[in-house]
N, CA, C and O of each residue as an XYZ file, in Angstrom:
432
protein
N       0.848     -1.194      0.000
C       0.000      0.000      0.000
C       0.881      1.241      0.000
O       1.842      1.313      0.767
N       0.571      2.217     -0.846
C       1.387      3.412     -0.974
C       1.163      4.335      0.226
O       0.040      4.519      0.696
N       2.250      4.896      0.695
C       2.150      5.843      1.802
C       1.823      7.220      1.253
O       1.867      7.444      0.043
N       1.496      8.141      2.150
C       1.194      9.507      1.734
C       2.397     10.124      1.022
O       2.242     10.845      0.036
N       3.593      9.837      1.529
C       4.803     10.387      0.907
C       4.960      9.852     -0.515
O       5.357     10.595     -1.412
N       4.649      8.559     -0.731
C       4.746      7.979     -2.072
C       3.755      8.642     -3.023
O       4.085      8.907     -4.179
N       2.537      8.912     -2.542
C       1.528      9.561     -3.384
C       1.941     10.981     -3.734
O       1.750     11.423     -4.867
N       2.504     11.693     -2.773
C       2.952     13.062     -3.029
C       4.071     13.066     -4.062
O       4.082     13.884     -4.981
N       5.016     12.136     -3.897
C       6.130     12.042     -4.842
C       5.621     11.704     -6.244
O       6.087     12.280     -7.228
N       4.680     10.786     -6.339
C       4.130     10.398     -7.635
C       3.396     11.569     -8.280
O       3.521     11.786     -9.485
N       2.626     12.332     -7.490
C       1.927     13.505     -8.028
C       2.916     14.551     -8.514
O       2.712     15.160     -9.565
N       3.982     14.763     -7.760
C       4.991     15.740     -8.163
C       5.640     15.326     -9.477
O       5.878     16.170    -10.340
N       5.927     14.049     -9.638
C       6.531     13.562    -10.876
C       5.579     13.731    -12.054
O       6.005     14.106    -13.146
N       4.285     13.455    -11.841
C       3.293     13.641    -12.903
C       3.220     15.103    -13.326
O       3.168     15.407    -14.518
N       3.217     16.006    -12.349
C       3.156     17.433    -12.664
C       4.421     17.882    -13.390
O       4.355     18.684    -14.321
N       5.549     17.377    -12.972
C       6.807     17.725    -13.626
C       6.809     17.257    -15.071
O       7.314     17.958    -15.949
N       6.250     16.082    -15.328
C       6.186     15.545    -16.683
C       5.290     16.393    -17.589
O       5.530     16.464    -18.794
N       4.265     17.035    -17.029
C       3.346     17.862    -17.812
C       3.881     19.262    -18.066
O       3.370     19.962    -18.940
N       4.901     19.688    -17.322
C       5.430     21.042    -17.432
C       6.260     21.177    -18.693
O       7.122     20.334    -18.943
N       6.034     22.209    -19.500
C       6.829     22.391    -20.712
C       8.301     22.610    -20.376
O       8.635     23.131    -19.312
N       9.169     22.210    -21.286
C      10.608     22.323    -21.066
C      11.031     23.772    -20.880
O      11.995     24.040    -20.163
N      10.335     24.709    -21.508
C      10.712     26.119    -21.392
C      10.600     26.612    -19.955
O      11.303     27.541    -19.556
N       9.730     25.999    -19.190
C       9.572     26.426    -17.805
C      10.797     26.067    -16.981
O      11.070     26.710    -15.967
N      11.539     25.047    -17.404
C      12.734     24.646    -16.680
C      13.941     25.507    -17.034
O      14.925     25.522    -16.294
N      13.882     26.217    -18.146
C      15.016     27.025    -18.584
C      15.180     28.211    -17.649
O      14.189     28.787    -17.200
N      16.424     28.585    -17.350
C      16.632     29.741    -16.468
C      16.144     31.013    -17.141
O      16.295     31.184    -18.351
N      15.572     31.882    -16.367
C      15.075     33.143    -16.900
C      16.145     34.202    -16.738
O      16.740     34.351    -15.671
N      16.380     34.934    -17.811
C      17.351     36.017    -17.773
C      16.600     37.332    -17.921
O      15.639     37.418    -18.685
N      17.038     38.366    -17.188
C      16.361     39.657    -17.337
C      16.604     40.205    -18.733
O      17.658     39.953    -19.316
N      15.648     40.950    -19.280
C      15.824     41.497    -20.623
C      16.956     42.509    -20.629
O      17.166     43.229    -19.653
N      17.673     42.558    -21.724
C      18.731     43.542    -21.872
C      18.173     44.744    -22.611
O      17.153     44.656    -23.294
N      18.856     45.862    -22.462
C      18.396     47.095    -23.098
C      18.318     46.906    -24.607
O      19.236     46.359    -25.219
N      17.230     47.355    -25.197
C      17.071     47.291    -26.636
C      16.481     46.000    -27.154
O      16.175     45.917    -28.343
N      16.306     44.987    -26.321
C      15.719     43.734    -26.791
C      14.233     43.766    -26.510
O      13.816     44.142    -25.414
N      13.435     43.381    -27.476
C      11.984     43.384    -27.246
C      11.610     42.317    -26.219
O      12.164     41.218    -26.214
N      10.677     42.659    -25.367
C      10.206     41.709    -24.367
C       9.031     40.942    -24.930
O       8.203     41.487    -25.661
N       8.971     39.667    -24.578
C       7.833     38.849    -24.996
C       6.624     39.177    -24.136
O       6.747     39.491    -22.953
N       5.483     39.098    -24.740
C       4.245     39.294    -23.986
C       4.052     38.104    -23.063
O       4.453     36.990    -23.401
N       3.450     38.317    -21.912
C       3.205     37.187    -21.024
C       2.363     36.128    -21.727
O       1.495     36.448    -22.540
N       2.626     34.870    -21.406
C       1.915     33.769    -22.056
C       0.424     33.794    -21.731
O      -0.407     33.506    -22.592
N       0.092     34.135    -20.504
C      -1.312     34.150    -20.109
C      -1.534     35.283    -19.124
O      -0.662     35.593    -18.312
N      -2.698     35.893    -19.201
C      -3.068     36.938    -18.258
C      -3.771     36.271    -17.088
O      -4.635     35.415    -17.277
N      -3.397     36.667    -15.880
C      -3.980     36.059    -14.685
C      -5.477     36.344    -14.650
O      -5.898     37.497    -14.736
N      -6.267     35.301    -14.525
C      -7.715     35.426    -14.486
C      -8.280     35.130    -13.097
O      -9.399     35.536    -12.783
N      -7.528     34.440    -12.285
C      -8.014     34.049    -10.969
C      -8.025     35.265    -10.040
O      -7.095     36.071    -10.055
N      -9.055     35.389     -9.250
C      -9.154     36.495     -8.303
C      -8.064     36.389     -7.250
O      -7.576     35.302     -6.939
N      -7.702     37.527     -6.718
C      -6.671     37.593     -5.684
C      -7.346     37.990     -4.385
O      -8.103     38.959     -4.338
N      -7.068     37.241     -3.338
C      -7.711     37.468     -2.042
C      -7.032     38.602     -1.290
O      -5.806     38.702     -1.260
N      -7.852     39.454     -0.684
C      -7.399     40.500      0.223
C      -8.149     40.314      1.529
O      -9.301     39.881      1.534
N      -7.507     40.634      2.619
C      -8.183     40.550      3.911
C      -8.147     41.910      4.581
O      -7.327     42.763      4.243
N      -9.035     42.097      5.521
C      -9.094     43.369      6.244
C      -9.388     43.071      7.714
O     -10.196     42.201      8.038
N      -8.721     43.804      8.585
C      -8.973     43.694     10.020
C      -9.909     44.823     10.421
O      -9.664     45.991     10.116
N     -10.974     44.460     11.103
C     -11.953     45.444     11.556
C     -12.028     45.428     13.072
O     -11.836     44.391     13.706
N     -12.310     46.583     13.640
C     -12.594     46.645     15.073
C     -13.913     45.909     15.310
O     -14.755     45.848     14.414
N     -14.097     45.354     16.502
C     -15.356     44.630     16.763
C     -16.602     45.462     16.477
O     -17.584     44.940     15.951
N     -16.573     46.742     16.814
C     -17.745     47.595     16.562
C     -17.970     47.775     15.056
O     -19.114     47.773     14.601
N     -16.897     47.928     14.284
C     -17.026     48.037     12.830
C     -17.609     46.753     12.256
O     -18.478     46.789     11.385
N     -17.130     45.633     12.746
C     -17.591     44.326     12.257
C     -19.089     44.154     12.510
O     -19.833     43.734     11.623
N     -19.520     44.483     13.727
C     -20.943     44.370     14.063
C     -21.784     45.305     13.201
O     -22.831     44.912     12.686
N     -21.318     46.546     13.046
C     -22.071     47.523     12.253
C     -22.152     47.092     10.789
O     -23.190     47.266     10.150
N     -21.078     46.537     10.260
C     -21.104     46.053      8.878
C     -22.059     44.871      8.742
O     -22.794     44.779      7.758
N     -22.055     43.972      9.716
C     -22.997     42.844      9.687
C     -24.442     43.341      9.645
O     -25.260     42.841      8.873
N     -24.743     44.330     10.484
C     -26.099     44.886     10.518
C     -26.437     45.504      9.160
O     -27.523     45.285      8.624
N     -25.498     46.278      8.610
C     -25.718     46.912      7.307
C     -25.959     45.871      6.226
O     -26.847     46.033      5.389
N     -25.178     44.811      6.241
C     -25.335     43.756      5.233
C     -26.714     43.093      5.342
O     -27.362     42.845      4.325
N     -27.160     42.808      6.559
C     -28.482     42.188      6.731
C     -29.601     43.118      6.269
O     -30.536     42.691      5.590
N     -29.494     44.399      6.646
C     -30.522     45.363      6.243
C     -30.538     45.543      4.721
O     -31.605     45.639      4.115
N     -29.378     45.587      4.124
C     -29.283     45.746      2.674
C     -29.820     44.517      1.956
O     -30.492     44.641      0.932
N     -29.534     43.345      2.480
C     -30.080     42.118      1.891
C     -31.606     42.157      1.929
O     -32.263     41.789      0.955
N     -32.168     42.602      3.054
C     -33.626     42.717      3.159
C     -34.179     43.708      2.124
O     -35.186     43.430      1.472
N     -33.524     44.852      1.978
C     -33.968     45.873      1.018
C     -33.911     45.353     -0.417
O     -34.771     45.674     -1.237
N     -32.890     44.547     -0.712
C     -32.712     44.036     -2.071
C     -33.472     42.736     -2.324
O     -33.496     42.235     -3.449
N     -34.097     42.186     -1.267
C     -34.821     40.929     -1.411
C     -33.887     39.735     -1.591
O     -34.248     38.749     -2.234
N     -32.696     39.827     -1.026
C     -31.717     38.739     -1.126
C     -31.619     37.993      0.192
O     -31.948     38.528      1.250
N     -31.167     36.763      0.117
C     -30.964     35.993      1.337
C     -29.853     36.617      2.172
O     -29.928     36.636      3.401
N     -28.805     37.135      1.489
C     -27.715     37.793      2.208
C     -26.876     38.621      1.254
O     -26.860     38.385      0.046
N     -26.189     39.584      1.813
C     -25.180     40.361      1.112
C     -23.873     40.047      1.834
O     -23.757     40.258      3.041
N     -22.907     39.550      1.101
C     -21.653     39.125      1.724
C     -20.665     40.281      1.839
O     -20.787     41.303      1.164
N     -19.694     40.088      2.706
C     -18.602     41.051      2.802
C     -17.872     41.171      1.480
O     -17.413     42.253      1.114
N     -17.764     40.067      0.764
C     -17.142     40.068     -0.563
C     -17.909     40.996     -1.504
O     -17.305     41.781     -2.235
N     -19.239     40.904     -1.484
C     -20.068     41.781     -2.319
C     -19.796     43.253     -1.997
O     -19.631     44.083     -2.890
N     -19.756     43.548     -0.707
C     -19.572     44.927     -0.259
C     -18.203     45.450     -0.684
O     -18.103     46.520     -1.285
N     -17.153     44.698     -0.372
C     -15.804     45.176     -0.673
C     -15.552     45.280     -2.175
O     -14.890     46.218     -2.620
N     -16.062     44.347     -2.957
C     -15.899     44.429     -4.413
C     -16.574     45.673     -4.972
O     -16.006     46.366     -5.816
N     -17.794     45.961     -4.500
C     -18.508     47.149     -4.964
C     -17.783     48.422     -4.531
O     -17.700     49.385     -5.294
N     -17.258     48.424     -3.302
C     -16.528     49.599     -2.827
C     -15.263     49.844     -3.643
O     -14.963     50.986     -3.994
N     -14.532     48.798     -3.943
C     -13.308     48.952     -4.744
C     -13.657     49.446     -6.143
O     -12.983     50.331     -6.671
N     -14.699     48.886     -6.748
C     -15.125     49.353     -8.072
C     -15.433     50.852     -8.042
O     -15.011     51.598     -8.925
N     -16.169     51.281     -7.023
C     -16.518     52.699     -6.907
C     -15.278     53.558     -6.662
O     -15.136     54.625     -7.259
N     -14.397     53.106     -5.804
C     -13.172     53.842     -5.488
C     -12.327     54.077     -6.737
O     -11.798     55.169     -6.941
N     -12.206     53.053     -7.562
C     -11.379     53.151     -8.760
C     -12.049     53.934     -9.881
O     -11.362     54.467    -10.753
N     -13.373     54.014     -9.875
C     -14.102     54.687    -10.954
C     -14.416     56.151    -10.655
O     -14.657     56.932    -11.576
N     -14.416     56.526     -9.387
C     -14.878     57.858     -8.996
C     -13.725     58.675     -8.405
O     -13.323     58.441     -7.265
N     -13.189     59.638     -9.176
C     -12.060     60.439     -8.673
C     -12.389     61.227     -7.400
O     -11.523     61.412     -6.544
N     -13.627     61.686     -7.276
C     -14.020     62.427     -6.074
C     -13.991     61.511     -4.849
O     -13.484     61.893     -3.794
N     -14.537     60.307     -4.994
C     -14.497     59.350     -3.895
C     -13.050     58.969     -3.573
O     -12.688     58.843     -2.403
N     -12.233     58.788     -4.597
C     -10.831     58.451     -4.396
C     -10.119     59.535     -3.583
O      -9.356     59.229     -2.667
N     -10.371     60.797     -3.922
C      -9.771     61.911     -3.183
C     -10.263     61.938     -1.743
O      -9.488     62.185     -0.819
N     -11.555     61.683     -1.557
C     -12.134     61.652     -0.205
C     -11.470     60.562      0.639
O     -11.111     60.801      1.792
N     -11.308     59.381      0.074
C     -10.689     58.262      0.795
C      -9.227     58.570      1.091
O      -8.725     58.241      2.165
N      -8.542     59.205      0.133
C      -7.139     59.585      0.352
C      -7.024     60.535      1.537
O      -6.128     60.390      2.369
N      -7.934     61.512      1.615
C      -7.924     62.441      2.750
C      -8.229     61.721      4.062
O      -7.625     62.032      5.089
N      -9.148     60.775      4.042
C      -9.486     60.028      5.255
C      -8.291     59.204      5.732
O      -8.025     59.131      6.932
N      -7.578     58.589      4.804
C      -6.377     57.810      5.177
C      -5.323     58.745      5.752
O      -4.693     58.427      6.760
N      -5.129     59.893      5.118
C      -4.141     60.847      5.596
C      -4.497     61.330      7.007
O      -3.609     61.507      7.841
N      -5.767     61.541      7.274
C      -6.184     62.008      8.587
C      -5.943     60.970      9.675
O      -5.747     61.326     10.837
N      -5.956     59.699      9.313
C      -5.713     58.622     10.288
C      -4.237     58.459     10.636
O      -3.899     57.854     11.653
N      -3.370     58.991      9.801
C      -1.925     58.800     10.009
C      -1.414     59.663     11.119
O      -0.223     59.629     11.428
């Protein structure tokens, strides 16, 4: 019977066999005047961010999410929904961006 270590080793070997040879070649930084190749693939997977909230902020956000879910007729509004919408607004609205910049500066 194969041990966990044997299974891990076998999986690693399978993955290594599937990897193109170019991935094993050492990467050299581009030199001046040489055209750079475009990246092979654009990252499509979402990137996780976390945030630390004070207990009072956390409770207030929970209440807001529940009330908003009720207003929208949804079972729930997640923190992910809230933060994604906030980031979209922050990046699209220069006035909001300036306001947030001032708020961050005031906290420093």
